[in-house]
C-alpha positions in Angstrom: 34.0 21.5 -48.5 30.9 19.3 -48.9 32.6 16.6 -46.9 33.4 19.0 -44.1 29.8 20.3 -44.0 28.5 16.8 -43.9 30.8 15.9 -41.1 29.7 18.9 -39.1 26.1 17.9 -39.6 26.7 14.4 -38.5 28.5 15.6 -35.3 25.7 18.1 -34.6 23.2 15.3 -35.0 25.1 13.0 -32.6 25.3 15.8 -30.0 21.5 16.1 -30.1 20.9 12.3 -30.0 23.3 11.4 -27.1 21.5 13.3 -24.3 18.2 11.6 -25.4 19.9 8.2 -25.4 21.4 9.0 -22.0 17.9 9.8 -20.6 16.5 6.6 -22.1 19.3 4.6 -20.5 18.9 6.3 -17.2 15.1 5.7 -17.3 15.6 2.0 -17.9 18.1 1.7 -15.1 15.8 3.5 -12.7 12.8 1.3 -13.6 14.9 -1.9 -13.2 16.3 -0.7 -9.9 12.9 0.0 -8.4 11.9 -3.6 -9.1 15.1 -5.2 -7.9 15.7 -3.0 -4.9 12.2 -2.0 -3.8 9.4 -4.2 -5.2 11.0 -7.6 -4.9 12.3 -7.1 -1.3 8.9 -5.7 -0.2 7.1 -8.6 -1.7 9.4 -11.1 0.0 8.8 -9.3 3.3 5.0 -9.5 2.7 5.2 -13.3 2.3 7.4 -13.6 5.4 5.0 -11.5 7.6 2.0 -13.3 6.2 3.4 -16.7 7.0 4.2 -15.5 10.5 0.6 -14.4 10.9 -0.6 -17.8 9.9 1.7 -19.4 12.6 0.6 -17.0 15.3 -3.1 -17.4 14.5 -2.8 -21.2 14.9 -1.8 -20.5 18.5 -5.2 -19.1 19.3 -6.7 -22.6 18.9 -4.4 -24.2 21.4 -3.9 -21.2 23.8 -6.6 -18.5 23.6 -5.0 -16.1 26.1 -4.5 -12.3 26.2 -0.8 -12.9 25.5 -1.5 -15.1 22.5 -4.0 -12.6 21.2 -1.5 -9.7 21.5 1.0 -11.7 19.5 -1.5 -12.4 16.7 -2.6 -8.7 16.7 1.0 -7.6 16.3 1.6 -10.1 13.5 -1.6 -8.8 11.9 -0.3 -5.2 12.0 3.0 -6.2 10.4 1.3 -8.2 7.7 -1.1 -5.4 6.9 1.7 -2.9 6.7 3.6 -5.1 4.3 0.6 -5.6 2.0 -0.2 -1.9 2.0 3.5 -1.1 1.1 3.3 -3.5 -1.9 0.0 -2.0 -2.9 1.7 1.3 -3.6 3.2 -0.4 -6.7 0.1 -1.9 -8.4 1.7 -2.7 -11.8 2.5 -5.9 -13.7 2.3 -9.1 -11.6 1.4 -7.2 -8.5 -1.9 -6.2 -10.0 -2.4 -9.1 -12.4 -2.3 -11.7 -9.7 -5.5 -10.2 -8.0 -3.9 -11.1 -4.7 -4.2 -7.6 -3.3 -8.0 -7.6 -3.5 -8.3 -11.1 -2.1 -6.1 -10.3 0.8 -7.2 -6.7 1.6 -10.8 -6.2 0.5 -12.6 -3.7 2.7 -15.2 -3.3 4.0 -16.0 -6.8 5.0 -19.5 -8.1 5.6 -20.0 -8.5 9.3 -23.2 -10.4 8.9 -21.5 -12.9 6.6 -18.7 -13.5 9.2 -21.2 -13.9 12.0 -23.0 -16.5 9.9 -19.7 -18.4 9.5 -19.2 -18.3 13.3 -22.7 -19.6 13.9 -22.6 -22.2 11.1 -21.3 -25.7 10.9 -19.4 -25.8 7.6 -15.8 -26.8 7.6 -13.4 -23.8 8.1 -10.2 -24.4 6.2 -8.2 -22.8 3.3 -10.4 -24.4 0.6 -13.7 -23.2 2.1 -12.3 -19.7 2.8 -10.9 -19.4 -0.7 -14.3 -20.2 -2.2 -15.9 -17.4 -0.3 -16.6 -13.9 -1.5 -13.8 -11.3 -0.9 -16.1 -9.6 1.7 -15.7 -12.6 4.1 -12.0 -13.2 3.9 -8.6 -11.4 4.0 -6.9 -9.3 6.5 -9.9 -7.2 7.4 -12.0 -10.2 8.0 -9.3 -11.1 10.5 -9.4 -7.6 11.9 -13.1 -8.2 12.6 -12.3 -11.3 14.6 -9.3 -10.0 16.5 -10.2 -6.5 17.5 -13.1 -4.8 19.3 -13.8 -2.1 21.8 -13.9 -4.6 24.6 -11.0 -5.2 27.0 -8.2 -7.5 25.9 -9.2 -10.2 28.3 -12.8 -10.2 27.0 -11.6 -10.4 23.4 -9.3 -13.3 24.2 -12.1 -15.1 26.0 -14.1 -15.1 22.7 -11.6 -17.6 21.4 -12.1 -20.1 24.3 -14.7 -22.8 24.8 -16.7 -24.6 22.0 -17.9 -21.3 20.4 -14.5 -19.8 20.7 -12.8 -22.8 19.1 -14.8 -22.1 15.9 -13.8 -18.5 16.0 -10.1 -19.5 16.4 -10.4 -22.0 13.6 -11.8 -19.3 11.3 -9.0 -16.9 12.3 -6.5 -19.6 11.4 -8.1 -20.4 8.1 -8.3 -16.7 7.2 -4.6 -16.2 8.0 -3.7 -19.3 6.0 -5.6 -17.9 3.0 -3.7 -14.6 3.3 -0.4 -16.5 3.4 -1.5 -18.5 0.4 -2.1 -15.3 -1.7 1.1 -13.8 -0.5 3.0 -16.8 -1.8 1.1 -16.6 -5.0 2.2 -13.0 -5.4 5.8 -13.9 -4.8 5.5 -16.7 -7.5 3.9 -14.3 -9.9 6.7 -11.8 -9.5 9.5 -14.4 -9.3 13.0 -12.9 -9.3 11.5 -9.7 -10.8 14.0 -9.8 -13.7 11.4 -10.5 -16.4 9.1 -7.8 -15.2 12.0 -5.4 -14.7 13.1 -5.9 -18.3 9.5 -5.4 -19.6 9.0 -2.3 -17.5 12.3 -0.8 -18.7 11.5 -1.7 -22.3 8.2 0.2 -21.9 10.1 3.4 -21.8 8.0 6.6 -21.3 4.8 4.6 -21.2 6.1 2.7 -18.1 7.1 6.0 -16.5 3.7 7.4 -17.2 2.0 4.5 -15.5 4.4 4.6 -12.5 3.9 8.3 -11.9 0.1 7.8 -12.2 0.3 5.1 -9.5 2.2 7.4 -7.2 -0.3 10.2 -7.7 -3.2 7.8 -7.2 -1.8 6.5 -3.9 -1.2 9.9 -2.4 -4.6 11.2 -3.7 -6.2 8.1 -2.0 -4.7 9.2 1.3 -5.9 12.7 0.7 -9.4 12.0 -0.4 -10.4 8.6 0.9 -8.6 8.7 4.3 -8.2 12.3 5.5 -11.0 14.2 3.8 -13.4 11.2 4.1 -12.6 10.8 7.8 -13.1 14.5 8.5 -16.6 14.2 6.9 -17.5 11.0 8.7 -16.6 12.2 12.2 -19.0 15.1 11.9 -22.0 12.8 11.5 -23.9 11.5 14.6 -23.9 8.0 13.2 -20.1 7.6 12.9 -18.7 4.2 14.0 -15.1 2.9 14.1 -16.0 0.3 11.5 -16.7 3.1 9.1 -13.0 3.7 8.4 -10.5 1.2 7.1 -8.4 0.1 10.1 -10.9 1.6 12.5 -11.5 -1.5 14.5 -7.8 -2.1 15.0 -6.9 1.6 15.4 -4.5 1.4 12.4 -6.1 4.1 10.1 -3.2 6.5 10.6 -0.6 3.7 10.1 -2.3 2.7 6.8 -2.1 6.3 5.6 1.6 6.6 6.7 2.5 3.3 5.0 1.1 4.6 1.7 3.0 7.8 2.0 6.2 6.2 3.0 5.9 3.6 0.3 5.4 6.3 -2.3 8.4 8.2 -1.0 10.4 5.0 -1.2 9.6 4.7 -4.9 10.6 8.3 -5.5 13.9 8.0 -3.7 14.7 4.4 -4.4 17.9 4.6 -2.3 18.8 7.5 -4.5 18.3 5.3 -7.6 14.6 5.9 -7.9 12.6 8.6 -9.8 14.6 11.3 -7.9 17.6 10.4 -10.2 15.6 11.3 -13.3 14.1 14.4 -11.7 17.4 15.8 -10.3 19.0 15.4 -13.7 16.4 17.8 -15.1 15.7 20.1 -12.2 17.4 20.1 -8.8 14.8 22.6 -7.7 11.9 20.3 -8.4 13.7 17.4 -6.7 14.2 19.5 -3.5 10.5 20.5 -3.6 9.4 16.9 -3.9 11.6 15.7 -1.1 10.4 18.5 1.1 6.7 17.8 0.3 7.1 14.1 1.1 8.8 14.9 4.4 6.3 17.5 5.5 3.3 15.3 4.6 4.7 12.3 6.5 5.7 14.3 9.5 2.3 16.0 9.7 0.4 12.7 9.5 2.7 11.0 12.0 2.3 13.9 14.4 -1.5 13.3 14.6 -0.5 10.8 17.3 -3.3 8.3 16.9 -6.0 6.9 14.7 -7.3 9.4 12.1 -10.8 9.3 13.4 -9.7 10.2 16.9 -7.3 12.9 15.7 -10.0 14.5 13.6 -12.3 14.7 16.7 -9.6 15.7 19.2 -7.7 18.4 17.2 -9.5 19.4 14.0 -7.0 22.2 13.3 -4.0 19.9 13.4 -5.9 17.3 11.3 -6.8 19.9 8.7 -3.1 21.0 8.6 -2.0 17.4 8.0 -4.6 17.1 5.2 -3.3 20.3 3.6 0.3 18.9 3.7 -0.8 15.7 1.9 -2.8 17.7 -0.6 0.3 19.8 -1.3 2.3 16.6 -2.0 -0.4 15.5 -4.3 -0.3 18.7 -6.3 3.5 18.6 -6.5 3.4 15.1 -7.9 0.7 16.0 -10.4 2.2 19.2 -11.6 6.0 19.3 -11.0 6.9 15.6 -11.1 4.7 15.0 -14.2 6.1 18.1 -16.0 9.7 17.3 -15.4 9.4 13.7 -16.5 7.2 14.5 -19.5 4.3 12.5 -18.2 1.2 13.0 -20.4 -1.2 10.6 -18.7 -4.5 11.9 -17.4 -4.8 11.2 -13.7 -8.0 9.6 -12.6 -9.4 11.4 -9.6 -10.5 9.4 -6.5 -12.2 12.4 -4.9 -15.7 11.8 -3.6 -14.9 8.2 -2.4 
């Protein structure tokens, strides 16, 4: 009898333990899959687009024409989108390399860049890499490549003796961005070491990942939509007051952040959605819907955020509400289902 009772207790204990073991195994598989299927390919694309930008920028020195400038601008947009996509996963080597800040610091110091254009110091990778982050990176390049002037006038600024220095600075800045992209790729490597470490981190890794998703969406809500709405109501508003304002890419930046966060949730159906749907199909559907609605609402603004906020405040506010709803769904529903206990640091107030 005692043996039978003991056997029943052991079987009951096993029945309780197996689901927990299954959840832990699934969690590890999801975290590994996100690195292997999302983070590593995105980082590889970042390096490829950055190298292409470096090549295109070199063309401004030899051929400062509107056509060449268009090519460089297009490469710049692709590179920026790649960097922003990777920024949505600021964990491990992605954060520890410090490449994100060095390549994407904003706002840049216009006076410092003008000083470089008027100066006589050598403009190459070494000199640029020794500068403060407010005089280099993609947004320093934005300052050189974009303005409210016509395309022909902008291209003409890269011609002649003065223009040659401008083109040389653009090439050096692009080369420095490419350098830090390669550094990021080296830091991550194949991703296996970091994937194993992340998986071994268990619930703590999951907490940090969810916190990152929340932070990214809250950043779109507070620092892009809400902040832009406030700024356009002031009489002193300038395009340079918003990130991506000079290049007209403020909406694309917001969309990239939202899509990158959605990508981490879905992960080709092997992302966080796998863990959520196993616990609650209702919450999974709600999250998918919230992502889709927020992305569609921002995409439908049809232009830069600052222009949309002025042209159609009602639609802009509706888009902001959709992103805010997504933020709340991540903070409450996603965190609850996955047992996340981290406190989310607010970015409200910019």
